[in-house]
N, C-alpha and C positions, 0 to 999 in steps of 0.2 A: 504494500500500500504506500501511497505517496506521503510526503510530509503532512502531518496532521496539525495544521494551523487552526486558529479560531474560525477564520473565514471558511476553511474547508469543512470544519465540523458543522457550522451553521448551514452551509450549502447542502451537506450530506443529509442532515436532519430534515431540511426543507424538501429536498428532492424525494426522500423516502416517504415523507408525509403525503406529498402529492400522489406518489405512486400507490401508497396504501389506500388513499381515498379512491383513486381511479380503479383499483382492483375490485373494490366493493361496488362502486357506482360511478362510472366515467362521467355521466352528466353532472353529478354533484361536484366532482373534481373541477370540471370546466367552470361551473357556476361559482364555486367557493373560492377558487384561486385565480379566476380570470384568465386562464390559459386556454388557447385554442385547442379544439378537439384533436387535431393532428399532433400537437405537442404532447398532449396527455397520452395518446396512443403510443407515440415514440418512446416516451418515458417508461411506459409499462413494458415495452419490449427490451429494455436495458437490463443487463445482469447487475448484481450487487457490485461486482468489480468495475463495471462500466460507470455506474453511478459514483463510485469512489473516485475514479479517474476524472469524471466530469466535475465533481465537487472540488477536487484538489486543483484542477486546471483553471478554474475561474479565480482571478485575482481580486474579484469584488464579490460582495455578498449578493446572491441572486435575489433574496427576499427584499433587500434594501433597494435594489434596482427597480423594483415594481412600484415604489412609492417615491414620488418626487418630493423635493425639499419643501415646496409650498404646500403640497398635500399633507405632509407630516406636520408642518407648523399649524395648519388649520385643524388637523385632528387633535393635536395636543392642546389647542387653545379652547376647546369646548368640553362640556361634560361627557363622560364615557358613553352614555346612551346616545347622545347626539353624534359623537364621533363614529359610533358603530353604524348609524344610519348614513352618515356622510360617506364612510368607506364603502358601504354596500352599494351606493348609487353612483359612485365615480366610475369612469371607464378605466378598467385595468389594462395596462399594456401587457404584451407577452413578457413573461418573466425571463425567458432565455430564447435566443434566436434558434431557429430550426437547424441552422448550420452547426451549432455547438453540440447537437445531439447526433449520435451515430457515427 
């Protein structure tokens, strides 16, 4: 396994969480994480070793890339219930480009 940095650990946890949701209900994974169906399917096809390599190969946190700085500031400035509603209604970008998978 590659060097286990904090970013790699967060990425691995995030990718495995998405994959676990997708294994149970792909539509829920698409809705919950804002990831296109094609990326959810591609993630499900990856082995644990491939996920480790992907997680370690990204020099930035995949989860953080999905939230812009202005979104984060907005979410932190309101009560949790409002932040949850705001987060649920914003357009989520793809968390990782298709070219990084596979």
